[in-house]
N, C-alpha and C positions, 0 to 999 in steps of 0.2 A: 685212610688213604694217605700215603706218605707224599712228601712234596715232590720228589723225583717223578713218580708217576702222574701227578697232577701237571707238571711241566711238560711230560712227553705228550700227554693227551692235549694240552693247550697248543703245542707245536703242531701236533697232527691235525687239529682244527684249522689252524692257519694255513698249513700246507694244502689242505683240500678245498680251500675257498674257491679258487678259480674252476677247478673241475666240477664242484657242486653246481655252481651257476650255469655252467655250459651244460651239463648233464639235465639239469631241471628244464632249461629251455628247450631241449630236444625232446622232452616227453609231451606228446600231445594228448595222451589219455587222462592227464590231470588237468582238472580245471583251473581257471585263473585265480580263483579265490584261495585254493589250497596251495597253489604255487606262491602266492603272496604271503600266506602264512608261513610257509616253509622258508621263504626268503627272509622275512622277518625273524624267524627263529634262528636261522644260520647266521644272520647279521648279529644277533645278540650273543650267540656262541662265539663268534669271532671277536666282538668286543670284550667279552669276558676272558677270552683267551689272551688278548693283548694286555688286558688289565693284570691278570696273573703273571705273564712273562715280564711286563715292563715297570710294573709297580709293586705288586706283592712280593715277587721273588726277590728282587734287590733289597726290599725293607725286611724281609725275613732273614736275608743273609746278613744284613747289617745288625739285626736283632740278636742273632746267634753269635756274632763277633762280640758284641757288647757284652752278652752274658759270659762268654768265655774270658774277656778281658776283665770283667768285674771279678770273676771267680779267681783269677790270678791276683788281683789286687787284694781281695778279701783274704785269701790264704797268706799273702805277704804280710798284711796288717795284723792278721790273727797270730801268725807265728812270732812276730816282732812282740805283740802283746803278751804272749805266753812266755817269751824270753824274759822280757822286762819283769813280769810278775814272779817267775821263778827266781830270777837273780835278785829282786828287791826282797822276796821272802827269805832267801838264803843269808842275805845281809842282815836283815832284821832278826832272823834266827840266830845268827852268830852273835849279834849284839846283845840279845837277850840272854844267851848263854854265858857271855863274857860279864854282863852285869850280874847275873846270878851267881857266877863264880866269885865276883868280887865281893857281893853282899854275903855269901856264905863264908868266905875267907875272913871277912871284917868280923863276923860274929865269933870267929874261932879265937 
């Protein structure tokens, strides 16, 4: 289940809170024990919906942002490291070739 769907469901639960209570109170065929259980269940659903909307969703958004920011930072550091490695190897390779040429020339 994706986050958008959960948030839509949480919003729908909160939007139906007032109508649920009014409709339940108007039903006389349901005994009070069942009404009490349904009210408790609806209150728990409302609390969970509020938690999703007010706590988890902002936290999830912050986590996604941190992941994206870390990826950009990692890619930048990785690129710099590769560039330095390649540059260093080129210099070392050039120095080794120059030294080898010098040594070969000295033997002649």
